[in-house]
C-alpha positions as CSV (number, residue, x, y, z in Angstrom):
1,M,41.0,127.2,78.9
2,K,43.5,126.1,76.3
3,W,44.3,122.4,76.0
4,P,47.9,121.2,75.5
5,P,48.6,120.3,71.8
6,L,48.6,116.6,70.8
7,S,51.4,115.2,68.7
8,L,50.8,112.7,65.9
9,S,51.6,109.8,68.3
10,G,48.9,110.9,70.7
11,N,51.2,112.1,73.4
12,I,50.3,115.3,75.2
13,H,53.0,118.0,75.0
14,L,53.0,119.8,78.4
15,P,54.8,123.1,78.6
16,L,57.7,122.0,80.8
17,W,60.5,123.5,78.8
18,H,60.9,126.4,81.3
19,I,61.3,124.0,84.2
20,D,64.8,122.7,85.1
21,G,65.6,119.0,85.4
22,L,65.1,118.6,89.2
23,A,61.8,120.4,89.3
24,R,60.6,118.5,86.2
25,G,61.6,115.2,87.9
26,L,59.8,116.2,91.1
27,W,56.8,117.2,89.1
28,V,56.6,113.9,87.4
29,L,57.3,112.0,90.6
30,G,54.4,114.0,92.3
31,I,52.1,113.1,89.5
32,I,52.8,109.4,89.9
33,V,53.5,109.0,93.6
34,V,50.9,111.3,95.3
35,P,47.9,109.5,93.9
36,W,49.3,106.2,95.1
37,L,50.0,107.6,98.5
38,G,46.3,108.6,98.7
39,V,45.2,105.2,97.7
40,L,47.6,103.6,100.2
41,A,46.4,105.9,103.0
42,Y,42.8,105.0,102.2
43,F,43.5,101.3,102.5
44,V,45.4,101.7,105.7
45,L,42.8,103.9,107.4
46,R,39.7,102.3,106.0
47,G,40.9,98.7,105.4
48,D,39.0,97.2,108.4
49,G,35.7,98.7,107.2
50,M,36.2,97.3,103.8
51,T,36.8,93.8,105.2
52,E,33.7,94.0,107.3
53,R,31.6,95.2,104.4
54,N,32.9,92.5,102.1
55,T,32.2,89.9,104.8
56,Q,28.7,91.2,105.3
57,A,28.1,91.3,101.5
58,L,29.4,87.7,101.2
59,A,27.0,86.5,104.0
60,E,24.1,88.2,102.3
61,V,24.9,86.6,98.9
62,E,25.2,83.2,100.6
63,E,21.9,83.6,102.4
64,A,20.2,84.7,99.1
65,K,21.6,81.7,97.3
66,R,20.5,79.3,100.1
67,V,16.9,80.8,100.0
68,Y,16.8,80.6,96.1
69,I,18.0,77.0,96.1
70,Q,15.4,76.1,98.8
71,E,12.6,77.8,96.7
72,V,13.6,76.0,93.5
73,V,14.2,72.6,95.0
74,G,11.3,72.7,97.5
75,T,10.8,69.7,99.7
76,S,11.9,66.2,98.7
77,T,9.7,63.2,98.6
78,A,11.5,61.8,101.7
79,D,10.6,65.0,103.6
80,E,6.9,64.5,102.6
81,L,7.0,60.9,103.7
82,A,8.5,61.8,107.0
83,K,5.7,64.3,107.5
84,L,3.1,61.6,106.9
85,V,4.7,59.1,109.3
86,E,4.4,61.4,112.3
87,P,0.5,61.7,112.1
88,R,0.3,58.0,111.7
89,D,2.4,57.4,114.8
90,K,0.1,59.8,116.7
91,G,-3.0,57.9,115.5
92,I,-4.3,60.8,113.4
93,I,-4.3,58.8,110.1
94,T,-4.5,55.1,109.6
95,D,-2.0,52.8,107.9
96,A,-4.2,52.6,104.9
97,E,-4.3,56.4,104.5
98,L,-0.5,56.5,104.9
99,E,-0.1,53.9,102.1
100,A,-2.5,55.8,99.9
101,Q,-0.6,59.1,100.4
102,K,2.7,57.2,99.9
103,A,1.5,55.8,96.6
104,K,0.4,59.2,95.5
105,L,3.8,60.8,96.4
106,L,5.8,58.0,94.8
107,G,3.5,57.4,92.0
C-alpha cells in the first residue's frame, strides 16, 4: 500500500485531480457528514440506554461515597452516648456505670 505524499505544511495530498468539482464536493461532504450521521443515529437509537447507564453509575458512585464517608467518620460521641442511655433506661447498667462510660467517651 502506498501512502499519499505529505507536503511541507503537513497536509496530505490526495489524488483527486481526476475527479470533477461535483464529485469532489460530494466526496468531501461524505467524509465529513457520514460519520456525523452515524454518531447522531447512535445517540437517537441508544440515547435511553446511555441515560440509564449514567444514572446507575451515578447512584453507584454516590453509594460508594456514602459508605466511604461512614467508614472514615465512624460513629460520633453523641451516637455512643445514646447507645449507653438505652441500657440504663432498661436497667441493664446503673447510673454510676453510665457516668463512668460517659467520662471515658468525653474524656
